[in-house]
PyMOL Python script that loads the backbone (N, CA, C, O; Angstrom):
from pymol import cmd

cmd.read_pdbstr("""\
ATOM      1  N   MET A   1       0.873  -0.947   0.071  1.00  0.00           N
ATOM      2  CA  MET A   1      -0.035  -0.066   0.166  1.00  0.00           C
ATOM      3  C   MET A   1       0.776   1.350   0.169  1.00  0.00           C
ATOM      4  O   MET A   1       1.275   1.772   1.212  1.00  0.00           O
ATOM      5  N   PRO A   2       0.858   1.948  -0.878  1.00  0.00           N
ATOM      6  CA  PRO A   2       1.404   3.236  -0.898  1.00  0.00           C
ATOM      7  C   PRO A   2       0.822   4.335   0.247  1.00  0.00           C
ATOM      8  O   PRO A   2      -0.360   4.596   0.472  1.00  0.00           O
ATOM      9  N   PRO A   3       1.811   4.800   0.785  1.00  0.00           N
ATOM     10  CA  PRO A   3       1.691   6.099   1.780  1.00  0.00           C
ATOM     11  C   PRO A   3       0.690   6.953   1.715  1.00  0.00           C
ATOM     12  O   PRO A   3       0.293   7.367   0.626  1.00  0.00           O
ATOM     13  N   VAL A   4       0.170   7.315   2.830  1.00  0.00           N
ATOM     14  CA  VAL A   4      -1.235   7.881   2.606  1.00  0.00           C
ATOM     15  C   VAL A   4      -1.165   8.782   3.083  1.00  0.00           C
ATOM     16  O   VAL A   4      -0.903   8.539   4.261  1.00  0.00           O
ATOM     17  N   SER A   5      -1.299  10.696   2.784  1.00  0.00           N
ATOM     18  CA  SER A   5      -0.656  11.534   3.760  1.00  0.00           C
ATOM     19  C   SER A   5      -2.257  12.691   3.394  1.00  0.00           C
ATOM     20  O   SER A   5      -3.006  12.815   2.426  1.00  0.00           O
ATOM     21  N   ALA A   6      -2.164  13.342   4.788  1.00  0.00           N
ATOM     22  CA  ALA A   6      -3.620  14.444   4.231  1.00  0.00           C
ATOM     23  C   ALA A   6      -3.010  15.673   4.954  1.00  0.00           C
ATOM     24  O   ALA A   6      -2.293  15.544   5.946  1.00  0.00           O
ATOM     25  N   THR A   7      -3.345  16.934   4.378  1.00  0.00           N
ATOM     26  CA  THR A   7      -3.304  18.066   4.825  1.00  0.00           C
ATOM     27  C   THR A   7      -4.695  18.855   4.609  1.00  0.00           C
ATOM     28  O   THR A   7      -5.176  18.987   3.484  1.00  0.00           O
ATOM     29  N   VAL A   8      -5.323  19.386   5.812  1.00  0.00           N
ATOM     30  CA  VAL A   8      -6.377  20.218   6.070  1.00  0.00           C
ATOM     31  C   VAL A   8      -6.151  21.774   6.407  1.00  0.00           C
ATOM     32  O   VAL A   8      -5.032  22.267   6.547  1.00  0.00           O
ATOM     33  N   GLU A   9      -6.922  22.226   6.479  1.00  0.00           N
ATOM     34  CA  GLU A   9      -7.339  23.781   6.861  1.00  0.00           C
ATOM     35  C   GLU A   9      -8.606  23.855   7.456  1.00  0.00           C
ATOM     36  O   GLU A   9      -9.657  23.776   6.821  1.00  0.00           O
ATOM     37  N   VAL A  10      -8.488  24.054   9.063  1.00  0.00           N
ATOM     38  CA  VAL A  10      -9.876  23.890  10.103  1.00  0.00           C
ATOM     39  C   VAL A  10     -10.528  25.048  10.221  1.00  0.00           C
ATOM     40  O   VAL A  10      -9.941  25.770  11.026  1.00  0.00           O
ATOM     41  N   ILE A  11     -11.639  25.623   9.700  1.00  0.00           N
ATOM     42  CA  ILE A  11     -11.861  27.191  10.038  1.00  0.00           C
ATOM     43  C   ILE A  11     -13.294  26.629  11.366  1.00  0.00           C
ATOM     44  O   ILE A  11     -14.267  25.875  11.378  1.00  0.00           O
ATOM     45  N   ILE A  12     -12.601  27.553  12.284  1.00  0.00           N
ATOM     46  CA  ILE A  12     -13.360  27.542  13.493  1.00  0.00           C
ATOM     47  C   ILE A  12     -13.809  28.869  13.852  1.00  0.00           C
ATOM     48  O   ILE A  12     -13.111  29.873  13.705  1.00  0.00           O
ATOM     49  N   GLU A  13     -14.899  28.864  14.292  1.00  0.00           N
ATOM     50  CA  GLU A  13     -15.689  30.320  14.713  1.00  0.00           C
ATOM     51  C   GLU A  13     -16.682  29.752  16.256  1.00  0.00           C
ATOM     52  O   GLU A  13     -17.161  28.658  16.555  1.00  0.00           O
ATOM     53  N   GLY A  14     -16.671  30.635  16.715  1.00  0.00           N
ATOM     54  CA  GLY A  14     -17.210  30.723  17.874  1.00  0.00           C
ATOM     55  C   GLY A  14     -17.066  29.153  18.920  1.00  0.00           C
ATOM     56  O   GLY A  14     -17.850  28.702  19.755  1.00  0.00           O
ATOM     57  N   GLY A  15     -15.900  28.699  18.496  1.00  0.00           N
ATOM     58  CA  GLY A  15     -15.631  27.408  19.163  1.00  0.00           C
ATOM     59  C   GLY A  15     -16.363  26.100  18.703  1.00  0.00           C
ATOM     60  O   GLY A  15     -16.679  25.174  19.450  1.00  0.00           O
ATOM     61  N   ARG A  16     -16.600  26.180  17.227  1.00  0.00           N
ATOM     62  CA  ARG A  16     -17.381  25.372  16.616  1.00  0.00           C
ATOM     63  C   ARG A  16     -16.467  25.114  15.138  1.00  0.00           C
ATOM     64  O   ARG A  16     -16.018  25.990  14.398  1.00  0.00           O
ATOM     65  N   ILE A  17     -16.371  23.769  14.999  1.00  0.00           N
ATOM     66  CA  ILE A  17     -15.625  23.758  13.431  1.00  0.00           C
ATOM     67  C   ILE A  17     -16.755  23.731  12.577  1.00  0.00           C
ATOM     68  O   ILE A  17     -17.557  22.805  12.451  1.00  0.00           O
ATOM     69  N   GLU A  18     -16.744  25.263  11.770  1.00  0.00           N
ATOM     70  CA  GLU A  18     -17.574  25.596  10.451  1.00  0.00           C
ATOM     71  C   GLU A  18     -17.185  25.013   8.971  1.00  0.00           C
ATOM     72  O   GLU A  18     -17.738  25.062   7.872  1.00  0.00           O
ATOM     73  N   ASP A  19     -16.024  24.465   9.443  1.00  0.00           N
ATOM     74  CA  ASP A  19     -15.388  23.896   8.093  1.00  0.00           C
ATOM     75  C   ASP A  19     -14.283  23.379   7.847  1.00  0.00           C
ATOM     76  O   ASP A  19     -13.357  23.839   8.515  1.00  0.00           O
ATOM     77  N   ILE A  20     -13.955  22.343   6.912  1.00  0.00           N
ATOM     78  CA  ILE A  20     -12.502  21.636   7.040  1.00  0.00           C
ATOM     79  C   ILE A  20     -12.501  21.666   5.687  1.00  0.00           C
ATOM     80  O   ILE A  20     -13.453  21.277   5.011  1.00  0.00           O
ATOM     81  N   ARG A  21     -11.203  22.228   5.125  1.00  0.00           N
ATOM     82  CA  ARG A  21     -10.849  22.165   3.511  1.00  0.00           C
ATOM     83  C   ARG A  21      -9.512  21.209   3.593  1.00  0.00           C
ATOM     84  O   ARG A  21      -8.463  21.411   4.205  1.00  0.00           O
ATOM     85  N   LEU A  22      -9.916  20.072   2.748  1.00  0.00           N
ATOM     86  CA  LEU A  22      -9.032  18.865   2.293  1.00  0.00           C
ATOM     87  C   LEU A  22      -8.126  19.976   1.001  1.00  0.00           C
ATOM     88  O   LEU A  22      -8.489  20.381  -0.103  1.00  0.00           O
ATOM     89  N   LEU A  23      -6.612  20.212   1.936  1.00  0.00           N
ATOM     90  CA  LEU A  23      -5.575  20.803   0.874  1.00  0.00           C
ATOM     91  C   LEU A  23      -4.678  19.976   0.187  1.00  0.00           C
ATOM     92  O   LEU A  23      -4.076  20.286  -0.841  1.00  0.00           O
ATOM     93  N   ASP A  24      -4.591  18.669   0.927  1.00  0.00           N
ATOM     94  CA  ASP A  24      -3.822  18.031   0.022  1.00  0.00           C
ATOM     95  C   ASP A  24      -4.378  16.235   0.507  1.00  0.00           C
ATOM     96  O   ASP A  24      -4.582  16.002   1.699  1.00  0.00           O
ATOM     97  N   HIS A  25      -4.548  15.210  -0.464  1.00  0.00           N
ATOM     98  CA  HIS A  25      -4.944  13.906   0.302  1.00  0.00           C
ATOM     99  C   HIS A  25      -4.091  13.232  -0.960  1.00  0.00           C
ATOM    100  O   HIS A  25      -4.449  13.221  -2.137  1.00  0.00           O
ATOM    101  N   GLY A  26      -2.909  12.692  -0.423  1.00  0.00           N
ATOM    102  CA  GLY A  26      -1.985  11.342  -1.223  1.00  0.00           C
ATOM    103  C   GLY A  26      -2.183  10.299  -0.929  1.00  0.00           C
ATOM    104  O   GLY A  26      -1.726   9.807   0.103  1.00  0.00           O
ATOM    105  N   ASN A  27      -3.184   9.456  -2.057  1.00  0.00           N
ATOM    106  CA  ASN A  27      -3.860   8.300  -2.026  1.00  0.00           C
ATOM    107  C   ASN A  27      -4.181   7.991  -3.290  1.00  0.00           C
ATOM    108  O   ASN A  27      -4.463   8.937  -4.025  1.00  0.00           O
ATOM    109  N   GLY A  28      -4.213   6.752  -3.789  1.00  0.00           N
ATOM    110  CA  GLY A  28      -4.423   6.316  -4.885  1.00  0.00           C
ATOM    111  C   GLY A  28      -6.186   6.001  -5.046  1.00  0.00           C
ATOM    112  O   GLY A  28      -6.675   5.642  -6.117  1.00  0.00           O
ATOM    113  N   MET A  29      -6.849   6.171  -4.016  1.00  0.00           N
ATOM    114  CA  MET A  29      -8.700   5.853  -4.332  1.00  0.00           C
ATOM    115  C   MET A  29      -8.691   7.280  -2.976  1.00  0.00           C
ATOM    116  O   MET A  29      -8.572   7.069  -1.769  1.00  0.00           O
ATOM    117  N   GLU A  30      -8.853   8.685  -3.642  1.00  0.00           N
ATOM    118  CA  GLU A  30      -9.097   9.564  -2.401  1.00  0.00           C
ATOM    119  C   GLU A  30     -10.088   9.470  -2.298  1.00  0.00           C
ATOM    120  O   GLU A  30     -10.415   9.033  -1.195  1.00  0.00           O
ATOM    121  N   GLN A  31     -11.309   9.794  -3.332  1.00  0.00           N
ATOM    122  CA  GLN A  31     -12.460  10.123  -3.108  1.00  0.00           C
ATOM    123  C   GLN A  31     -13.513   9.302  -1.735  1.00  0.00           C
ATOM    124  O   GLN A  31     -14.314   9.873  -0.995  1.00  0.00           O
ATOM    125  N   PRO A  32     -13.279   8.359  -1.751  1.00  0.00           N
ATOM    126  CA  PRO A  32     -14.514   7.535  -0.492  1.00  0.00           C
ATOM    127  C   PRO A  32     -13.840   8.219   0.879  1.00  0.00           C
ATOM    128  O   PRO A  32     -14.700   8.689   1.623  1.00  0.00           O
ATOM    129  N   ALA A  33     -12.847   8.323   1.221  1.00  0.00           N
ATOM    130  CA  ALA A  33     -12.405   8.488   2.575  1.00  0.00           C
ATOM    131  C   ALA A  33     -12.525  10.169   3.030  1.00  0.00           C
ATOM    132  O   ALA A  33     -12.216  10.722   4.085  1.00  0.00           O
ATOM    133  N   GLU A  34     -12.946  10.558   2.115  1.00  0.00           N
ATOM    134  CA  GLU A  34     -13.172  12.420   2.156  1.00  0.00           C
ATOM    135  C   GLU A  34     -14.321  12.774   2.513  1.00  0.00           C
ATOM    136  O   GLU A  34     -14.467  13.853   3.088  1.00  0.00           O
ATOM    137  N   ALA A  35     -15.431  11.907   2.239  1.00  0.00           N
ATOM    138  CA  ALA A  35     -16.607  11.805   3.012  1.00  0.00           C
ATOM    139  C   ALA A  35     -16.594  12.070   4.334  1.00  0.00           C
ATOM    140  O   ALA A  35     -17.335  12.943   4.785  1.00  0.00           O
ATOM    141  N   ILE A  36     -15.763  11.361   5.122  1.00  0.00           N
ATOM    142  CA  ILE A  36     -15.286  11.704   6.589  1.00  0.00           C
ATOM    143  C   ILE A  36     -15.457  12.952   6.981  1.00  0.00           C
ATOM    144  O   ILE A  36     -16.090  13.297   7.978  1.00  0.00           O
ATOM    145  N   ILE A  37     -14.825  13.756   6.105  1.00  0.00           N
ATOM    146  CA  ILE A  37     -15.066  15.372   6.442  1.00  0.00           C
ATOM    147  C   ILE A  37     -16.304  15.959   7.326  1.00  0.00           C
ATOM    148  O   ILE A  37     -16.370  16.546   8.407  1.00  0.00           O
ATOM    149  N   GLU A  38     -17.060  15.612   6.553  1.00  0.00           N
ATOM    150  CA  GLU A  38     -18.398  16.170   6.630  1.00  0.00           C
ATOM    151  C   GLU A  38     -19.232  15.449   7.891  1.00  0.00           C
ATOM    152  O   GLU A  38     -20.176  15.974   8.482  1.00  0.00           O
ATOM    153  N   ASP A  39     -18.738  14.286   8.135  1.00  0.00           N
ATOM    154  CA  ASP A  39     -19.328  13.703   9.426  1.00  0.00           C
ATOM    155  C   ASP A  39     -18.800  14.283  10.744  1.00  0.00           C
ATOM    156  O   ASP A  39     -19.464  14.283  11.780  1.00  0.00           O
ATOM    157  N   VAL A  40     -17.396  14.843  10.619  1.00  0.00           N
ATOM    158  CA  VAL A  40     -16.288  15.417  11.437  1.00  0.00           C
ATOM    159  C   VAL A  40     -17.482  16.570  11.910  1.00  0.00           C
ATOM    160  O   VAL A  40     -18.095  16.535  12.977  1.00  0.00           O
ATOM    161  N   VAL A  41     -17.636  17.563  10.861  1.00  0.00           N
ATOM    162  CA  VAL A  41     -18.404  18.746  10.972  1.00  0.00           C
ATOM    163  C   VAL A  41     -19.710  18.470  11.457  1.00  0.00           C
ATOM    164  O   VAL A  41     -20.193  19.282  12.246  1.00  0.00           O
ATOM    165  N   GLU A  42     -20.379  17.453  11.121  1.00  0.00           N
ATOM    166  CA  GLU A  42     -21.561  17.999  11.755  1.00  0.00           C
ATOM    167  C   GLU A  42     -21.743  17.244  13.030  1.00  0.00           C
ATOM    168  O   GLU A  42     -22.791  17.492  13.626  1.00  0.00           O
ATOM    169  N   ASP A  43     -20.984  16.425  13.537  1.00  0.00           N
ATOM    170  CA  ASP A  43     -21.170  15.781  14.685  1.00  0.00           C
ATOM    171  C   ASP A  43     -20.221  16.402  15.691  1.00  0.00           C
ATOM    172  O   ASP A  43     -20.180  16.064  16.874  1.00  0.00           O
ATOM    173  N   GLN A  44     -19.337  17.486  15.043  1.00  0.00           N
ATOM    174  CA  GLN A  44     -18.476  18.513  15.948  1.00  0.00           C
ATOM    175  C   GLN A  44     -17.778  17.316  16.754  1.00  0.00           C
ATOM    176  O   GLN A  44     -18.030  17.146  17.947  1.00  0.00           O
ATOM    177  N   SER A  45     -16.801  16.414  15.981  1.00  0.00           N
ATOM    178  CA  SER A  45     -16.189  15.431  16.965  1.00  0.00           C
ATOM    179  C   SER A  45     -15.407  14.900  15.669  1.00  0.00           C
ATOM    180  O   SER A  45     -15.664  15.149  14.491  1.00  0.00           O
ATOM    181  N   LEU A  46     -14.263  14.008  16.263  1.00  0.00           N
ATOM    182  CA  LEU A  46     -13.238  13.219  15.651  1.00  0.00           C
ATOM    183  C   LEU A  46     -13.884  11.605  16.118  1.00  0.00           C
ATOM    184  O   LEU A  46     -13.573  10.540  15.584  1.00  0.00           O
ATOM    185  N   ASP A  47     -14.725  11.772  17.107  1.00  0.00           N
ATOM    186  CA  ASP A  47     -15.160  10.206  17.164  1.00  0.00           C
ATOM    187  C   ASP A  47     -16.167   9.813  16.263  1.00  0.00           C
ATOM    188  O   ASP A  47     -17.263   9.361  16.596  1.00  0.00           O
ATOM    189  N   VAL A  48     -15.689  10.034  14.880  1.00  0.00           N
ATOM    190  CA  VAL A  48     -16.812   9.371  13.532  1.00  0.00           C
ATOM    191  C   VAL A  48     -16.131   8.038  13.225  1.00  0.00           C
ATOM    192  O   VAL A  48     -14.985   7.715  13.538  1.00  0.00           O
ATOM    193  N   ASP A  49     -17.011   7.344  12.579  1.00  0.00           N
ATOM    194  CA  ASP A  49     -17.257   5.872  12.262  1.00  0.00           C
ATOM    195  C   ASP A  49     -16.158   6.494  10.612  1.00  0.00           C
ATOM    196  O   ASP A  49     -16.293   7.546   9.988  1.00  0.00           O
ATOM    197  N   SER A  50     -15.155   5.345  10.364  1.00  0.00           N
ATOM    198  CA  SER A  50     -14.098   5.486   9.214  1.00  0.00           C
ATOM    199  C   SER A  50     -15.181   4.817   7.979  1.00  0.00           C
ATOM    200  O   SER A  50     -16.027   3.939   8.149  1.00  0.00           O
ATOM    201  N   VAL A  51     -14.912   5.393   6.979  1.00  0.00           N
ATOM    202  CA  VAL A  51     -15.550   5.406   5.602  1.00  0.00           C
ATOM    203  C   VAL A  51     -15.172   3.969   5.395  1.00  0.00           C
ATOM    204  O   VAL A  51     -13.953   3.808   5.336  1.00  0.00           O
ATOM    205  N   SER A  52     -15.946   2.803   5.261  1.00  0.00           N
ATOM    206  CA  SER A  52     -15.975   1.567   4.808  1.00  0.00           C
ATOM    207  C   SER A  52     -15.339   1.598   3.395  1.00  0.00           C
ATOM    208  O   SER A  52     -15.604   2.376   2.479  1.00  0.00           O
ATOM    209  N   GLY A  53     -14.327   0.454   3.421  1.00  0.00           N
ATOM    210  CA  GLY A  53     -13.177   0.145   2.057  1.00  0.00           C
ATOM    211  C   GLY A  53     -12.054   1.318   2.012  1.00  0.00           C
ATOM    212  O   GLY A  53     -11.279   1.373   1.057  1.00  0.00           O
ATOM    213  N   ALA A  54     -11.998   2.201   3.017  1.00  0.00           N
ATOM    214  CA  ALA A  54     -11.243   3.446   2.935  1.00  0.00           C
ATOM    215  C   ALA A  54     -10.717   3.778   4.151  1.00  0.00           C
ATOM    216  O   ALA A  54     -10.470   4.935   4.489  1.00  0.00           O
ATOM    217  N   THR A  55     -10.479   2.496   5.035  1.00  0.00           N
ATOM    218  CA  THR A  55     -10.752   2.981   6.488  1.00  0.00           C
ATOM    219  C   THR A  55      -9.310   3.938   6.650  1.00  0.00           C
ATOM    220  O   THR A  55      -9.345   5.133   6.946  1.00  0.00           O
ATOM    221  N   TYR A  56      -8.098   3.195   6.407  1.00  0.00           N
ATOM    222  CA  TYR A  56      -6.280   3.708   6.483  1.00  0.00           C
ATOM    223  C   TYR A  56      -6.894   5.278   6.368  1.00  0.00           C
ATOM    224  O   TYR A  56      -7.112   5.974   7.361  1.00  0.00           O
ATOM    225  N   SER A  57      -7.099   5.647   5.176  1.00  0.00           N
ATOM    226  CA  SER A  57      -7.226   6.914   4.520  1.00  0.00           C
ATOM    227  C   SER A  57      -7.858   7.779   5.216  1.00  0.00           C
ATOM    228  O   SER A  57      -7.349   8.875   5.448  1.00  0.00           O
ATOM    229  N   SER A  58      -9.253   7.390   5.736  1.00  0.00           N
ATOM    230  CA  SER A  58     -10.272   7.709   6.952  1.00  0.00           C
ATOM    231  C   SER A  58      -9.148   8.018   7.865  1.00  0.00           C
ATOM    232  O   SER A  58      -8.897   9.222   7.906  1.00  0.00           O
ATOM    233  N   ARG A  59      -8.517   7.384   8.493  1.00  0.00           N
ATOM    234  CA  ARG A  59      -7.785   7.518   9.773  1.00  0.00           C
ATOM    235  C   ARG A  59      -6.757   8.628   9.542  1.00  0.00           C
ATOM    236  O   ARG A  59      -6.684   9.465  10.442  1.00  0.00           O
ATOM    237  N   VAL A  60      -5.838   8.795   8.336  1.00  0.00           N
ATOM    238  CA  VAL A  60      -5.349   9.557   8.456  1.00  0.00           C
ATOM    239  C   VAL A  60      -5.930  11.118   8.218  1.00  0.00           C
ATOM    240  O   VAL A  60      -5.436  12.135   8.706  1.00  0.00           O
ATOM    241  N   ILE A  61      -6.988  11.049   7.432  1.00  0.00           N
ATOM    242  CA  ILE A  61      -7.729  12.300   7.532  1.00  0.00           C
ATOM    243  C   ILE A  61      -7.976  12.836   8.674  1.00  0.00           C
ATOM    244  O   ILE A  61      -7.989  14.039   8.931  1.00  0.00           O
ATOM    245  N   LEU A  62      -8.249  11.621   9.645  1.00  0.00           N
ATOM    246  CA  LEU A  62      -8.596  12.361  11.083  1.00  0.00           C
ATOM    247  C   LEU A  62      -7.447  12.744  11.743  1.00  0.00           C
ATOM    248  O   LEU A  62      -7.488  13.869  12.241  1.00  0.00           O
ATOM    249  N   LYS A  63      -6.355  12.058  11.889  1.00  0.00           N
ATOM    250  CA  LYS A  63      -5.156  12.626  12.073  1.00  0.00           C
ATOM    251  C   LYS A  63      -4.815  14.339  11.896  1.00  0.00           C
ATOM    252  O   LYS A  63      -4.569  15.224  12.715  1.00  0.00           O
ATOM    253  N   ALA A  64      -4.908  14.319  10.765  1.00  0.00           N
ATOM    254  CA  ALA A  64      -4.231  15.339  10.115  1.00  0.00           C
ATOM    255  C   ALA A  64      -5.538  16.081  10.594  1.00  0.00           C
ATOM    256  O   ALA A  64      -4.857  16.897  11.215  1.00  0.00           O
ATOM    257  N   ILE A  65      -6.741  16.475  10.827  1.00  0.00           N
ATOM    258  CA  ILE A  65      -7.855  17.231  11.361  1.00  0.00           C
ATOM    259  C   ILE A  65      -7.558  17.539  12.811  1.00  0.00           C
ATOM    260  O   ILE A  65      -7.827  18.644  13.284  1.00  0.00           O
ATOM    261  N   GLU A  66      -6.992  16.547  13.538  1.00  0.00           N
ATOM    262  CA  GLU A  66      -6.748  16.391  14.876  1.00  0.00           C
ATOM    263  C   GLU A  66      -5.461  17.215  15.260  1.00  0.00           C
ATOM    264  O   GLU A  66      -5.324  17.998  16.199  1.00  0.00           O
ATOM    265  N   ALA A  67      -4.609  16.864  14.357  1.00  0.00           N
ATOM    266  CA  ALA A  67      -3.574  17.910  14.476  1.00  0.00           C
ATOM    267  C   ALA A  67      -3.484  19.294  14.482  1.00  0.00           C
ATOM    268  O   ALA A  67      -2.970  20.036  15.319  1.00  0.00           O
ATOM    269  N   THR A  68      -4.167  19.595  13.224  1.00  0.00           N
ATOM    270  CA  THR A  68      -4.578  21.050  13.000  1.00  0.00           C
ATOM    271  C   THR A  68      -5.258  21.215  14.478  1.00  0.00           C
ATOM    272  O   THR A  68      -4.555  21.725  15.350  1.00  0.00           O
ATOM    273  N   LEU A  69      -6.257  20.913  14.724  1.00  0.00           N
ATOM    274  CA  LEU A  69      -7.343  21.424  16.061  1.00  0.00           C
ATOM    275  C   LEU A  69      -5.851  21.503  16.835  1.00  0.00           C
ATOM    276  O   LEU A  69      -5.544  22.695  16.851  1.00  0.00           O
ATOM    277  N   ILE A  70      -5.056  20.892  17.328  1.00  0.00           N
ATOM    278  CA  ILE A  70      -4.480  20.859  18.260  1.00  0.00           C
ATOM    279  C   ILE A  70      -2.940  22.242  18.355  1.00  0.00           C
ATOM    280  O   ILE A  70      -2.346  22.831  19.257  1.00  0.00           O
ATOM    281  N   GLU A  71      -2.893  22.205  17.125  1.00  0.00           N
ATOM    282  CA  GLU A  71      -1.816  23.460  16.713  1.00  0.00           C
ATOM    283  C   GLU A  71      -2.470  25.184  17.079  1.00  0.00           C
ATOM    284  O   GLU A  71      -1.928  26.216  17.474  1.00  0.00           O
ATOM    285  N   ALA A  72      -3.913  24.807  16.700  1.00  0.00           N
ATOM    286  CA  ALA A  72      -4.747  25.917  17.046  1.00  0.00           C
ATOM    287  C   ALA A  72      -4.924  26.240  18.117  1.00  0.00           C
ATOM    288  O   ALA A  72      -5.443  27.339  18.310  1.00  0.00           O
ATOM    289  N   ARG A  73      -4.628  25.563  19.011  1.00  0.00           N
ATOM    290  CA  ARG A  73      -4.862  25.787  20.721  1.00  0.00           C
ATOM    291  C   ARG A  73      -4.392  26.650  20.964  1.00  0.00           C
ATOM    292  O   ARG A  73      -4.400  27.052  22.127  1.00  0.00           O
TER     293      ARG A  73
END
""", "prot")
cmd.dss("prot")
cmd.show_as("cartoon", "prot")
cmd.util.cbc("prot")
cmd.orient("prot")
C-alpha cells in the first residue's frame, strides 16, 4: 500500500468547526475517505466512523484534522 498523507485547513468560528478544507490527500483512492470530513463537521467530533473500504485513509484524514486542532489551541 502506498503511503497516505493528508493536509487540512480547519475553520473554527465561535468554538465550532465551521468547515474543513482538504488541501492535499496523497492516496490512490482519494474520494471515498474524503466523505469523513462532512461527518466531523456535522458531529463536531473526531469520534466518527471510518469510511467503509477506505479505513486507513479515513484515519489519516482524522489525524490531520486532530493535529490541526491541536496546533490551533
